[in-house]
Structure formats: C-alpha cells, structure tokens
C-alpha positions in Angstrom: -10.6 10.1 8.5 -11.7 13.0 6.4 -12.5 12.3 2.8 -11.7 14.8 0.0 -13.6 14.6 -3.3 -11.5 15.4 -6.3 -11.8 15.3 -10.0 -9.0 13.5 -11.9 -8.3 12.6 -15.5 -7.2 9.1 -16.5 -6.2 7.6 -19.8 -9.2 5.5 -20.9 -7.1 2.3 -20.9 -5.8 3.0 -17.4 -9.4 3.8 -16.2 -10.7 0.5 -17.7 -7.9 -1.5 -16.0 -8.5 0.2 -12.7 -12.2 -0.5 -13.0 -11.7 -4.1 -13.8 -9.2 -4.5 -10.9 -11.7 -2.9 -8.5 -14.5 -5.2 -9.7 -12.2 -8.2 -9.3 -11.5 -7.3 -5.7 -15.2 -6.5 -5.1 -14.6 -2.9 -4.0 -15.6 0.5 -5.3 -13.3 2.1 -7.8 -12.6 5.0 -5.4 -11.5 2.6 -2.7 -9.3 0.8 -5.2 -7.8 4.0 -6.4 -7.2 5.1 -2.8 -5.3 1.9 -2.0 -3.3 2.3 -5.2 -2.4 5.9 -4.3 -1.4 4.9 -0.8 0.9 2.2 -2.2 2.4 4.5 -4.7 2.9 7.3 -2.1 4.5 4.8 0.3 6.9 3.7 -2.4 7.8 7.3 -3.2 8.4 8.0 0.5 10.6 4.9 0.7 12.6 6.0 -2.3 13.1 9.5 -0.8 14.2 7.9 2.5 16.7 5.7 0.7 18.1 8.6 -1.3 18.5 10.6 2.0 20.1 7.6 3.6 22.6 7.2 0.7 23.3 10.9 0.8 24.2 10.8 4.5 25.7 7.3 4.9 26.7 6.2 1.4 25.3 3.3 -0.5 24.3 0.2 1.5 26.7 -2.8 1.8 25.8 -5.4 -0.8 26.2 -8.3 1.6 24.0 -6.6 4.2 21.4 -5.9 1.4 21.4 -9.6 0.4 20.9 -10.7 4.0 18.1 -8.2 4.4 16.4 -9.4 1.2 16.5 -13.0 2.5 15.0 -11.9 5.8 12.2 -9.9 4.1 11.4 -12.9 1.8 11.1 -15.2 4.9 8.8 -12.6 6.6 6.6 -12.5 3.4 7.2 -8.8 2.9 6.4 -7.7 -0.7 4.4 -10.9 -1.4 1.0 -10.7 -2.9 -1.9 -11.0 -0.5 -5.5 -12.0 -1.0 -8.3 -9.6 -0.2 -9.1 -11.7 2.9 -5.5 -11.4 4.0 -5.5 -7.7 3.4 -8.7 -7.3 5.4 -7.2 -9.3 8.3 -4.1 -7.2 8.2 -6.1 -4.0 8.2 -8.3 -5.2 11.1 -5.3 -6.3 13.1 -3.6 -2.9 12.7 -6.9 -1.2 13.6 -7.1 -3.3 16.8 -3.5 -2.2 17.6 -4.6 1.5 17.1 -7.6 0.9 19.3 -10.1 1.7 16.5 -13.6 0.3 16.4 -14.7 -2.1 13.6 -16.8 0.6 12.0 -13.9 2.9 11.8 -11.9 0.3 9.8 -14.7 -0.1 7.3 -14.9 3.6 6.7 -11.2 3.7 6.2 -11.1 0.8 3.7 -14.2 1.8 1.7 
C-alpha cells in the first residue's frame, strides 16, 4: 500500500487527545490517525449509502430496523475491541486476502 505524507493542522486539544490515545494503544500517532480517518471515512460512506437507499426505496421499516439492530448486537458489530482483538481481526482479513504477515504490519503501522 502506498503511503502519502501530508501536513495537517489540528486544534492543540485534539492533537493532545490523539497523541494520548495512540500512546495508550502503543502505536504511532500517524498509525492511530490513519485508523481514525479510515473509521470516519467508512461512516461517511455508510451515511451516503443510507441516504442513497432512502432516496431510491424510501425510509427503512422500523420493525425490520429493530430486528437488524438485535442481530448486529448478537454478532458484536459496533462493540469496542481490544488492540489484540483488532490485530487478530486484521490478521484474519489479511489471510483471507492472501497477504503475507509483513504486508499486514506495513498496513497497520
């Protein structure tokens, strides 16, 4: 995966919080920011997909949404994961993609 170096500006409080969060997870600030951006971009894409769905099909049925929420909760979707659980998930996905262990480390760091 290609890496792009950029320069960004952050509010000093946001920077301090991000630095502390990265330290708590034992990863570099750039890796932590990359993960945070990936999560935010994923949410933005999901919101756009939902808006498109609603535009085409109308709002989802409340009963179906309630059933879906129960199924997602049972599956653990949206629940917090430890760094070890995240590493195991990333490694499992890498194996499914046929990537080598070194490729996973470069992607995560």
